[in-house]
All heavy atoms as TSV, in Angstrom:
chain	resi	resn	atom	element	x	y	z
A	1	MET	N	N	120.257	108.311	118.369
A	1	MET	CA	C	120.197	107.078	117.596
A	1	MET	C	C	118.961	107.113	116.728
A	1	MET	O	O	117.992	107.809	117.046
A	1	MET	CB	C	120.194	105.880	118.532
A	1	MET	CG	C	118.887	105.619	119.223
A	1	MET	SD	S	118.901	104.106	120.170
A	1	MET	CE	C	117.518	104.428	121.223
A	2	GLN	N	N	118.997	106.358	115.651
A	2	GLN	CA	C	117.851	106.301	114.745
A	2	GLN	C	C	117.223	104.911	114.786
A	2	GLN	O	O	117.930	103.897	114.819
A	2	GLN	CB	C	118.259	106.654	113.327
A	2	GLN	CG	C	118.613	108.107	113.180
A	2	GLN	CD	C	118.718	108.513	111.735
A	2	GLN	OE1	O	118.898	107.697	110.844
A	2	GLN	NE2	N	118.589	109.803	111.485
A	3	ILE	N	N	115.894	104.916	114.800
A	3	ILE	CA	C	115.118	103.682	114.768
A	3	ILE	C	C	114.024	103.843	113.722
A	3	ILE	O	O	113.769	104.949	113.252
A	3	ILE	CB	C	114.494	103.364	116.154
A	3	ILE	CG1	C	113.554	104.500	116.583
A	3	ILE	CG2	C	115.571	103.115	117.199
A	3	ILE	CD1	C	112.726	104.201	117.813
A	4	GLN	N	N	113.388	102.746	113.378
A	4	GLN	CA	C	112.241	102.761	112.466
A	4	GLN	C	C	110.991	102.450	113.282
A	4	GLN	O	O	110.961	101.459	114.013
A	4	GLN	CB	C	112.391	101.702	111.375
A	4	GLN	CG	C	113.508	101.961	110.399
A	4	GLN	CD	C	113.160	103.075	109.432
A	4	GLN	OE1	O	112.046	103.151	108.928
A	4	GLN	NE2	N	114.108	103.955	109.192
A	5	VAL	N	N	109.973	103.292	113.163
A	5	VAL	CA	C	108.697	103.061	113.845
A	5	VAL	C	C	107.614	103.040	112.783
A	5	VAL	O	O	107.347	104.056	112.138
A	5	VAL	CB	C	108.393	104.146	114.905
A	5	VAL	CG1	C	107.066	103.872	115.583
A	5	VAL	CG2	C	109.515	104.237	115.928
A	6	ASN	N	N	107.033	101.869	112.576
A	6	ASN	CA	C	106.002	101.686	111.549
A	6	ASN	C	C	106.467	102.251	110.205
A	6	ASN	O	O	105.710	102.900	109.487
A	6	ASN	CB	C	104.682	102.308	111.974
A	6	ASN	CG	C	104.046	101.581	113.144
A	6	ASN	OD1	O	104.501	100.526	113.557
A	6	ASN	ND2	N	103.008	102.161	113.704
A	7	GLY	N	N	107.746	102.014	109.883
A	7	GLY	CA	C	108.283	102.417	108.596
A	7	GLY	C	C	108.848	103.825	108.537
A	7	GLY	O	O	109.451	104.207	107.538
A	8	ASP	N	N	108.661	104.631	109.590
A	8	ASP	CA	C	109.177	105.994	109.619
A	8	ASP	C	C	110.424	106.065	110.495
A	8	ASP	O	O	110.470	105.475	111.571
A	8	ASP	CB	C	108.131	106.969	110.172
A	8	ASP	CG	C	106.902	107.084	109.286
A	8	ASP	OD1	O	107.055	107.009	108.052
A	8	ASP	OD2	O	105.802	107.259	109.832
A	9	THR	N	N	111.414	106.826	110.045
A	9	THR	CA	C	112.634	106.999	110.825
A	9	THR	C	C	112.388	108.006	111.944
A	9	THR	O	O	111.809	109.065	111.719
A	9	THR	CB	C	113.789	107.491	109.927
A	9	THR	OG1	O	113.996	106.531	108.897
A	9	THR	CG2	C	115.059	107.679	110.722
A	10	ARG	N	N	112.843	107.655	113.149
A	10	ARG	CA	C	112.748	108.555	114.303
A	10	ARG	C	C	114.105	108.610	114.971
A	10	ARG	O	O	114.829	107.633	114.994
A	10	ARG	CB	C	111.719	108.065	115.315
A	10	ARG	CG	C	110.312	108.220	114.842
A	10	ARG	CD	C	109.383	108.199	116.041
A	10	ARG	NE	N	108.089	108.661	115.654
A	10	ARG	CZ	C	107.587	109.851	115.995
A	10	ARG	NH1	N	108.275	110.661	116.735
A	10	ARG	NH2	N	106.390	110.198	115.616
A	11	THR	N	N	114.411	109.749	115.543
A	11	THR	CA	C	115.648	109.923	116.288
A	11	THR	C	C	115.319	110.010	117.769
A	11	THR	O	O	114.463	110.804	118.169
A	11	THR	CB	C	116.384	111.204	115.830
A	11	THR	OG1	O	116.635	111.105	114.428
A	11	THR	CG2	C	117.686	111.381	116.571
A	12	LEU	N	N	115.990	109.183	118.567
A	12	LEU	CA	C	115.807	109.162	120.019
A	12	LEU	C	C	117.163	109.258	120.697
A	12	LEU	O	O	118.198	108.976	120.087
A	12	LEU	CB	C	115.148	107.850	120.462
A	12	LEU	CG	C	113.748	107.532	119.975
A	12	LEU	CD1	C	113.340	106.151	120.477
A	12	LEU	CD2	C	112.753	108.565	120.471
A	13	ASP	N	N	117.148	109.613	121.972
A	13	ASP	CA	C	118.377	109.605	122.763
A	13	ASP	C	C	118.817	108.175	122.996
A	13	ASP	O	O	117.976	107.280	123.183
A	13	ASP	CB	C	118.148	110.278	124.120
A	13	ASP	CG	C	117.863	111.769	123.999
A	13	ASP	OD1	O	118.323	112.387	123.026
A	13	ASP	OD2	O	117.182	112.313	124.891
A	14	ALA	N	N	120.124	107.947	122.996
A	14	ALA	CA	C	120.658	106.622	123.308
A	14	ALA	C	C	120.189	106.212	124.696
A	14	ALA	O	O	120.100	107.039	125.606
A	14	ALA	CB	C	122.176	106.640	123.243
A	15	GLY	N	N	119.836	104.945	124.840
A	15	GLY	CA	C	119.369	104.434	126.121
A	15	GLY	C	C	117.882	104.611	126.365
A	15	GLY	O	O	117.391	104.282	127.442
A	16	SER	N	N	117.153	105.114	125.379
A	16	SER	CA	C	115.706	105.286	125.533
A	16	SER	C	C	115.029	103.926	125.653
A	16	SER	O	O	115.457	102.950	125.037
A	16	SER	CB	C	115.115	106.025	124.331
A	16	SER	OG	O	115.576	107.356	124.274
A	17	THR	N	N	113.962	103.897	126.426
A	17	THR	CA	C	113.212	102.656	126.591
A	17	THR	C	C	112.003	102.649	125.661
A	17	THR	O	O	111.580	103.689	125.149
A	17	THR	CB	C	112.705	102.488	128.036
A	17	THR	OG1	O	111.743	103.516	128.320
A	17	THR	CG2	C	113.840	102.527	129.045
A	18	LEU	N	N	111.451	101.476	125.500
A	18	LEU	CA	C	110.232	101.330	124.708
A	18	LEU	C	C	109.109	102.152	125.325
A	18	LEU	O	O	108.347	102.803	124.621
A	18	LEU	CB	C	109.848	99.852	124.608
A	18	LEU	CG	C	108.571	99.543	123.857
A	18	LEU	CD1	C	108.573	100.123	122.451
A	18	LEU	CD2	C	108.336	98.049	123.833
A	19	LEU	N	N	109.008	102.169	126.645
A	19	LEU	CA	C	107.966	102.949	127.313
A	19	LEU	C	C	108.116	104.430	126.999
A	19	LEU	O	O	107.116	105.114	126.754
A	19	LEU	CB	C	107.994	102.708	128.821
A	19	LEU	CG	C	106.945	103.462	129.628
A	19	LEU	CD1	C	105.535	103.139	129.150
A	19	LEU	CD2	C	107.100	103.170	131.112
A	20	GLN	N	N	109.336	104.940	126.971
A	20	GLN	CA	C	109.546	106.347	126.636
A	20	GLN	C	C	109.072	106.644	125.216
A	20	GLN	O	O	108.473	107.689	124.967
A	20	GLN	CB	C	111.018	106.725	126.808
A	20	GLN	CG	C	111.445	106.766	128.264
A	20	GLN	CD	C	112.941	106.911	128.430
A	20	GLN	OE1	O	113.717	106.295	127.700
A	20	GLN	NE2	N	113.350	107.728	129.391
A	21	LEU	N	N	109.320	105.725	124.296
A	21	LEU	CA	C	108.838	105.903	122.926
A	21	LEU	C	C	107.315	105.917	122.900
A	21	LEU	O	O	106.706	106.765	122.249
A	21	LEU	CB	C	109.366	104.783	122.018
A	21	LEU	CG	C	108.803	104.776	120.600
A	21	LEU	CD1	C	109.184	106.044	119.837
A	21	LEU	CD2	C	109.252	103.533	119.855
A	22	ILE	N	N	106.702	104.997	123.614
A	22	ILE	CA	C	105.236	104.938	123.668
A	22	ILE	C	C	104.669	106.244	124.219
A	22	ILE	O	O	103.678	106.772	123.712
A	22	ILE	CB	C	104.785	103.714	124.495
A	22	ILE	CG1	C	105.121	102.425	123.727
A	22	ILE	CG2	C	103.299	103.790	124.834
A	22	ILE	CD1	C	104.998	101.163	124.542
A	23	GLN	N	N	105.303	106.780	125.248
A	23	GLN	CA	C	104.864	108.062	125.814
A	23	GLN	C	C	105.047	109.189	124.811
A	23	GLN	O	O	104.166	110.042	124.656
A	23	GLN	CB	C	105.636	108.353	127.105
A	23	GLN	CG	C	105.273	107.417	128.229
A	23	GLN	CD	C	106.222	107.496	129.417
A	23	GLN	OE1	O	107.361	107.925	129.291
A	23	GLN	NE2	N	105.733	107.072	130.573
A	24	LEU	N	N	106.170	109.201	124.110
A	24	LEU	CA	C	106.435	110.216	123.097
A	24	LEU	C	C	105.370	110.199	122.002
A	24	LEU	O	O	104.941	111.246	121.504
A	24	LEU	CB	C	107.824	109.985	122.491
A	24	LEU	CG	C	108.259	110.929	121.386
A	24	LEU	CD1	C	108.507	112.326	121.938
A	24	LEU	CD2	C	109.509	110.410	120.707
A	25	LEU	N	N	104.926	109.008	121.648
A	25	LEU	CA	C	103.909	108.853	120.608
A	25	LEU	C	C	102.488	109.027	121.135
A	25	LEU	O	O	101.524	108.872	120.390
A	25	LEU	CB	C	104.044	107.469	119.963
A	25	LEU	CG	C	105.368	107.204	119.238
A	25	LEU	CD1	C	105.442	105.753	118.788
A	25	LEU	CD2	C	105.542	108.148	118.063
A	26	GLU	N	N	102.369	109.343	122.442
A	26	GLU	CA	C	101.076	109.548	123.111
A	26	GLU	C	C	100.180	108.321	123.009
A	26	GLU	O	O	98.975	108.417	122.785
A	26	GLU	CB	C	100.379	110.791	122.560
A	26	GLU	CG	C	101.185	112.059	122.793
A	26	GLU	CD	C	100.523	113.313	122.269
A	26	GLU	OE1	O	99.435	113.231	121.642
A	26	GLU	OE2	O	101.093	114.392	122.484
A	27	LEU	N	N	100.788	107.144	123.193
A	27	LEU	CA	C	100.043	105.887	123.129
A	27	LEU	C	C	99.940	105.203	124.490
A	27	LEU	O	O	99.383	104.113	124.589
A	27	LEU	CB	C	100.696	104.927	122.122
A	27	LEU	CG	C	100.670	105.384	120.669
A	27	LEU	CD1	C	101.496	104.447	119.804
A	27	LEU	CD2	C	99.238	105.483	120.164
A	28	GLU	N	N	100.482	105.833	125.532
A	28	GLU	CA	C	100.455	105.226	126.856
A	28	GLU	C	C	99.013	105.037	127.314
A	28	GLU	O	O	98.171	105.919	127.155
A	28	GLU	CB	C	101.210	106.095	127.859
A	28	GLU	CG	C	101.387	105.431	129.205
A	28	GLU	CD	C	102.268	106.233	130.137
A	28	GLU	OE1	O	102.399	107.454	129.955
A	28	GLU	OE2	O	102.824	105.620	131.037
A	29	GLY	N	N	98.722	103.855	127.847
A	29	GLY	CA	C	97.382	103.547	128.338
A	29	GLY	C	C	96.427	103.046	127.266
A	29	GLY	O	O	95.315	102.659	127.567
A	30	LYS	N	N	96.866	103.058	126.028
A	30	LYS	CA	C	96.013	102.571	124.935
A	30	LYS	C	C	96.286	101.093	124.702
A	30	LYS	O	O	97.314	100.562	125.093
A	30	LYS	CB	C	96.267	103.380	123.675
A	30	LYS	CG	C	95.944	104.836	123.893
A	30	LYS	CD	C	95.892	105.588	122.628
A	30	LYS	CE	C	95.589	107.034	123.016
A	30	LYS	NZ	N	95.049	107.818	122.008
A	31	ARG	N	N	95.350	100.436	124.079
A	31	ARG	CA	C	95.495	99.003	123.771
A	31	ARG	C	C	96.368	98.855	122.543
A	31	ARG	O	O	95.911	99.043	121.414
A	31	ARG	CB	C	94.121	98.391	123.562
A	31	ARG	CG	C	93.287	98.393	124.825
A	31	ARG	CD	C	91.911	97.873	124.599
A	31	ARG	NE	N	91.959	96.604	123.874
A	31	ARG	CZ	C	90.908	95.917	123.495
A	31	ARG	NH1	N	89.713	96.379	123.768
A	31	ARG	NH2	N	91.033	94.793	122.845
A	32	ILE	N	N	97.641	98.535	122.787
A	32	ILE	CA	C	98.594	98.407	121.691
A	32	ILE	C	C	99.356	97.088	121.798
A	32	ILE	O	O	99.436	96.491	122.868
A	32	ILE	CB	C	99.600	99.577	121.660
A	32	ILE	CG1	C	100.422	99.637	122.955
A	32	ILE	CG2	C	98.897	100.894	121.381
A	32	ILE	CD1	C	101.553	100.649	122.922
A	33	ALA	N	N	99.892	96.679	120.675
A	33	ALA	CA	C	100.824	95.551	120.624
A	33	ALA	C	C	102.095	96.094	119.987
A	33	ALA	O	O	102.040	96.866	119.027
A	33	ALA	CB	C	100.261	94.410	119.790
A	34	VAL	N	N	103.249	95.700	120.544
A	34	VAL	CA	C	104.525	96.214	120.058
A	34	VAL	C	C	105.438	95.053	119.683
A	34	VAL	O	O	105.555	94.077	120.422
A	34	VAL	CB	C	105.217	97.089	121.127
A	34	VAL	CG1	C	106.523	97.647	120.582
A	34	VAL	CG2	C	104.312	98.209	121.594
A	35	GLU	N	N	106.077	95.219	118.550
A	35	GLU	CA	C	107.033	94.226	118.057
A	35	GLU	C	C	108.345	94.960	117.754
A	35	GLU	O	O	108.346	96.010	117.123
A	35	GLU	CB	C	106.464	93.631	116.778
A	35	GLU	CG	C	107.257	92.540	116.160
A	35	GLU	CD	C	106.586	92.045	114.896
A	35	GLU	OE1	O	105.746	91.139	114.983
A	35	GLU	OE2	O	106.910	92.581	113.817
A	36	ILE	N	N	109.448	94.421	118.266
A	36	ILE	CA	C	110.766	94.964	117.959
A	36	ILE	C	C	111.543	93.894	117.217
A	36	ILE	O	O	111.705	92.782	117.726
A	36	ILE	CB	C	111.531	95.378	119.230
A	36	ILE	CG1	C	110.767	96.465	119.981
A	36	ILE	CG2	C	112.939	95.866	118.867
A	36	ILE	CD1	C	111.419	96.884	121.283
A	37	ASN	N	N	111.988	94.244	116.029
A	37	ASN	CA	C	112.747	93.311	115.192
A	37	ASN	C	C	112.039	91.957	115.079
A	37	ASN	O	O	112.637	90.902	115.263
A	37	ASN	CB	C	114.176	93.159	115.718
A	37	ASN	CG	C	114.900	94.485	115.772
A	37	ASN	OD1	O	114.703	95.341	114.919
A	37	ASN	ND2	N	115.714	94.680	116.782
A	38	GLU	N	N	110.736	92.031	114.830
A	38	GLU	CA	C	109.877	90.872	114.595
A	38	GLU	C	C	109.635	89.999	115.829
A	38	GLU	O	O	109.238	88.846	115.705
A	38	GLU	CB	C	110.408	90.027	113.428
A	38	GLU	CG	C	110.481	90.821	112.134
A	38	GLU	CD	C	110.944	89.990	110.951
A	38	GLU	OE1	O	111.159	88.776	111.093
A	38	GLU	OE2	O	111.077	90.578	109.869
A	39	GLU	N	N	109.875	90.551	117.030
A	39	GLU	CA	C	109.573	89.828	118.267
A	39	GLU	C	C	108.635	90.664	119.118
A	39	GLU	O	O	108.924	91.828	119.411
A	39	GLU	CB	C	110.850	89.516	119.052
A	39	GLU	CG	C	111.730	88.499	118.359
A	39	GLU	CD	C	112.864	87.999	119.234
A	39	GLU	OE1	O	112.714	87.997	120.478
A	39	GLU	OE2	O	113.892	87.619	118.682
A	40	ILE	N	N	107.523	90.069	119.543
A	40	ILE	CA	C	106.543	90.772	120.364
A	40	ILE	C	C	107.137	91.051	121.742
A	40	ILE	O	O	107.779	90.184	122.342
A	40	ILE	CB	C	105.241	89.960	120.489
A	40	ILE	CG1	C	104.578	89.876	119.111
A	40	ILE	CG2	C	104.310	90.572	121.517
A	40	ILE	CD1	C	103.349	89.023	119.058
A	41	VAL	N	N	106.919	92.271	122.230
A	41	VAL	CA	C	107.394	92.661	123.553
A	41	VAL	C	C	106.175	92.779	124.464
A	41	VAL	O	O	105.300	93.616	124.227
A	41	VAL	CB	C	108.149	94.009	123.503
A	41	VAL	CG1	C	108.619	94.400	124.893
A	41	VAL	CG2	C	109.305	93.939	122.529
A	42	PRO	N	N	106.093	91.951	125.523
A	42	PRO	CA	C	104.960	92.027	126.445
A	42	PRO	C	C	104.891	93.396	127.134
A	42	PRO	O	O	105.932	94.025	127.392
A	42	PRO	CB	C	105.246	90.932	127.482
A	42	PRO	CG	C	106.262	90.046	126.852
A	42	PRO	CD	C	107.033	90.897	125.889
A	43	ARG	N	N	103.690	93.852	127.428
A	43	ARG	CA	C	103.487	95.141	128.093
A	43	ARG	C	C	104.323	95.250	129.374
A	43	ARG	O	O	104.855	96.305	129.687
A	43	ARG	CB	C	102.002	95.335	128.416
A	43	ARG	CG	C	101.684	96.684	129.040
A	43	ARG	CD	C	100.197	96.841	129.330
A	43	ARG	NE	N	99.379	96.714	128.152
A	43	ARG	CZ	C	99.044	97.719	127.347
A	43	ARG	NH1	N	99.463	98.925	127.607
A	43	ARG	NH2	N	98.287	97.511	126.300
A	44	SER	N	N	104.451	94.146	130.095
A	44	SER	CA	C	105.198	94.159	131.359
A	44	SER	C	C	106.683	94.472	131.161
A	44	SER	O	O	107.370	94.823	132.116
A	44	SER	CB	C	105.050	92.813	132.068
A	44	SER	OG	O	105.595	91.775	131.276
A	45	GLU	N	N	107.171	94.384	129.927
A	45	GLU	CA	C	108.584	94.638	129.645
A	45	GLU	C	C	108.837	95.974	128.942
A	45	GLU	O	O	109.987	96.306	128.641
A	45	GLU	CB	C	109.158	93.498	128.803
A	45	GLU	CG	C	109.159	92.169	129.530
A	45	GLU	CD	C	109.673	91.022	128.676
A	45	GLU	OE1	O	110.315	91.267	127.633
A	45	GLU	OE2	O	109.428	89.863	129.072
A	46	HIS	N	N	107.800	96.755	128.695
A	46	HIS	CA	C	107.966	98.020	127.973
A	46	HIS	C	C	108.926	98.961	128.688
A	46	HIS	O	O	109.750	99.616	128.055
A	46	HIS	CB	C	106.627	98.717	127.762
A	46	HIS	CG	C	105.757	98.032	126.756
A	46	HIS	ND1	N	104.516	98.525	126.411
A	46	HIS	CD2	C	105.924	96.907	126.019
A	46	HIS	CE1	C	103.967	97.728	125.506
A	46	HIS	NE2	N	104.807	96.741	125.254
A	47	GLY	N	N	108.847	99.050	130.015
A	47	GLY	CA	C	109.693	99.972	130.771
A	47	GLY	C	C	111.140	99.531	130.868
A	47	GLY	O	O	112.034	100.356	131.056
A	48	SER	N	N	111.386	98.244	130.728
A	48	SER	CA	C	112.756	97.733	130.879
A	48	SER	C	C	113.424	97.402	129.550
A	48	SER	O	O	114.592	97.018	129.534
A	48	SER	CB	C	112.754	96.492	131.774
A	48	SER	OG	O	111.989	95.456	131.188
A	49	THR	N	N	112.711	97.566	128.451
A	49	THR	CA	C	113.269	97.258	127.131
A	49	THR	C	C	113.983	98.483	126.575
A	49	THR	O	O	113.354	99.504	126.284
A	49	THR	CB	C	112.167	96.793	126.166
A	49	THR	OG1	O	111.547	95.617	126.697
A	49	THR	CG2	C	112.728	96.484	124.792
A	50	ILE	N	N	115.299	98.379	126.465
A	50	ILE	CA	C	116.121	99.466	125.929
A	50	ILE	C	C	116.157	99.340	124.407
A	50	ILE	O	O	116.405	98.269	123.864
A	50	ILE	CB	C	117.565	99.398	126.481
A	50	ILE	CG1	C	117.566	99.404	128.010
A	50	ILE	CG2	C	118.414	100.531	125.912
A	50	ILE	CD1	C	117.049	100.664	128.636
A	51	LEU	N	N	115.912	100.452	123.741
A	51	LEU	CA	C	115.953	100.468	122.276
A	51	LEU	C	C	117.387	100.662	121.801
A	51	LEU	O	O	118.188	101.312	122.476
A	51	LEU	CB	C	115.058	101.586	121.749
A	51	LEU	CG	C	113.584	101.475	122.153
A	51	LEU	CD1	C	112.807	102.698	121.684
A	51	LEU	CD2	C	112.972	100.200	121.617
A	52	ASN	N	N	117.689	100.108	120.647
A	52	ASN	CA	C	119.040	100.160	120.086
A	52	ASN	C	C	119.020	100.772	118.691
A	52	ASN	O	O	118.008	100.713	117.986
A	52	ASN	CB	C	119.635	98.750	120.003
A	52	ASN	CG	C	119.768	98.110	121.360
A	52	ASN	OD1	O	120.505	98.587	122.201
A	52	ASN	ND2	N	119.038	97.028	121.579
A	53	GLU	N	N	120.143	101.331	118.309
A	53	GLU	CA	C	120.310	101.897	116.974
A	53	GLU	C	C	119.841	100.891	115.917
A	53	GLU	O	O	120.208	99.713	115.961
A	53	GLU	CB	C	121.789	102.223	116.745
A	53	GLU	CG	C	122.106	102.752	115.373
A	53	GLU	CD	C	121.693	104.200	115.168
A	53	GLU	OE1	O	121.694	104.977	116.138
A	53	GLU	OE2	O	121.353	104.539	114.024
A	54	GLY	N	N	118.989	101.361	115.007
A	54	GLY	CA	C	118.551	100.526	113.901
A	54	GLY	C	C	117.394	99.597	114.200
A	54	GLY	O	O	116.953	98.864	113.314
A	55	ASP	N	N	116.873	99.617	115.447
A	55	ASP	CA	C	115.725	98.757	115.753
A	55	ASP	C	C	114.553	99.078	114.828
A	55	ASP	O	O	114.323	100.236	114.474
A	55	ASP	CB	C	115.265	98.940	117.205
A	55	ASP	CG	C	116.073	98.125	118.193
A	55	ASP	OD1	O	116.833	97.228	117.770
A	55	ASP	OD2	O	115.931	98.382	119.409
A	56	ASN	N	N	113.823	98.038	114.448
A	56	ASN	CA	C	112.626	98.179	113.628
A	56	ASN	C	C	111.429	97.863	114.522
A	56	ASN	O	O	111.251	96.725	114.944
A	56	ASN	CB	C	112.679	97.235	112.429
A	56	ASN	CG	C	111.518	97.440	111.506
A	56	ASN	OD1	O	110.849	98.468	111.541
A	56	ASN	ND2	N	111.262	96.455	110.678
A	57	ILE	N	N	110.628	98.884	114.804
A	57	ILE	CA	C	109.521	98.753	115.752
A	57	ILE	C	C	108.202	98.890	115.005
A	57	ILE	O	O	108.019	99.809	114.207
A	57	ILE	CB	C	109.633	99.832	116.843
A	57	ILE	CG1	C	110.964	99.653	117.574
A	57	ILE	CG2	C	108.460	99.767	117.809
A	57	ILE	CD1	C	111.471	100.883	118.232
A	58	GLU	N	N	107.311	97.970	115.278
A	58	GLU	CA	C	105.957	98.033	114.734
A	58	GLU	C	C	105.000	98.153	115.913
A	58	GLU	O	O	105.075	97.363	116.860
A	58	GLU	CB	C	105.629	96.780	113.918
A	58	GLU	CG	C	106.451	96.611	112.667
A	58	GLU	CD	C	106.134	97.644	111.591
A	58	GLU	OE1	O	104.980	98.100	111.492
A	58	GLU	OE2	O	107.069	97.994	110.849
A	59	ILE	N	N	104.128	99.146	115.852
A	59	ILE	CA	C	103.132	99.351	116.903
A	59	ILE	C	C	101.757	99.304	116.253
A	59	ILE	O	O	101.482	100.028	115.293
A	59	ILE	CB	C	103.331	100.707	117.616
A	59	ILE	CG1	C	104.735	100.766	118.237
A	59	ILE	CG2	C	102.255	100.903	118.680
A	59	ILE	CD1	C	105.082	102.105	118.860
A	60	VAL	N	N	100.915	98.454	116.803
A	60	VAL	CA	C	99.548	98.309	116.310
A	60	VAL	C	C	98.620	98.595	117.466
A	60	VAL	O	O	98.827	98.101	118.577
A	60	VAL	CB	C	99.302	96.862	115.786
A	60	VAL	CG1	C	97.884	96.717	115.312
A	60	VAL	CG2	C	100.290	96.523	114.690
A	61	HIS	N	N	97.596	99.416	117.240
A	61	HIS	CA	C	96.651	99.647	118.315
A	61	HIS	C	C	95.251	99.279	117.879
A	61	HIS	O	O	94.884	99.427	116.714
A	61	HIS	CB	C	96.709	101.082	118.865
A	61	HIS	CG	C	96.613	102.176	117.852
A	61	HIS	ND1	N	95.446	102.731	117.473
A	61	HIS	CD2	C	97.584	102.822	117.148
A	61	HIS	CE1	C	95.668	103.686	116.587
A	61	HIS	NE2	N	96.964	103.743	116.370
A	62	ALA	N	N	94.510	98.740	118.850
A	62	ALA	CA	C	93.157	98.278	118.602
A	62	ALA	C	C	92.217	99.462	118.537
A	62	ALA	O	O	92.300	100.378	119.364
A	62	ALA	CB	C	92.714	97.321	119.697
A	63	ILE	N	N	91.347	99.458	117.562
A	63	ILE	CA	C	90.347	100.504	117.423
A	63	ILE	C	C	88.980	99.831	117.445
A	63	ILE	O	O	88.710	98.942	116.639
A	63	ILE	CB	C	90.529	101.285	116.116
A	63	ILE	CG1	C	91.903	101.954	116.093
A	63	ILE	CG2	C	89.419	102.303	115.942
A	63	ILE	CD1	C	92.230	102.648	114.796
A	64	GLY	N	N	88.161	100.240	118.390
A	64	GLY	CA	C	86.820	99.658	118.503
A	64	GLY	C	C	85.879	100.289	117.492
A	64	GLY	O	O	86.083	101.392	117.015
A	65	GLY	N	N	84.869	99.589	117.163
A	65	GLY	CA	C	83.888	100.099	116.215
A	65	GLY	C	C	82.711	99.158	116.126
A	65	GLY	O	O	82.687	98.109	116.732
A	66	GLY	N	N	81.768	99.545	115.351
A	66	GLY	CA	C	80.620	98.681	115.267
A	66	GLY	C	C	79.923	98.755	113.961
A	66	GLY	O	O	80.231	99.331	113.006
């Protein structure tokens, strides 16, 4: 299936979860916020959120600095 991640098209296996995508992008354990189709997905739901064909996902991660 194809999804959009921060404007880029990605191909994933059908039935993939949001957590699997986060792991694929090497963002696991980082301070991120995720939105699917303009709805924020709480961290507690990342493992149970199944991605669907055509989903539009935005991932933002916090970067510290001074």
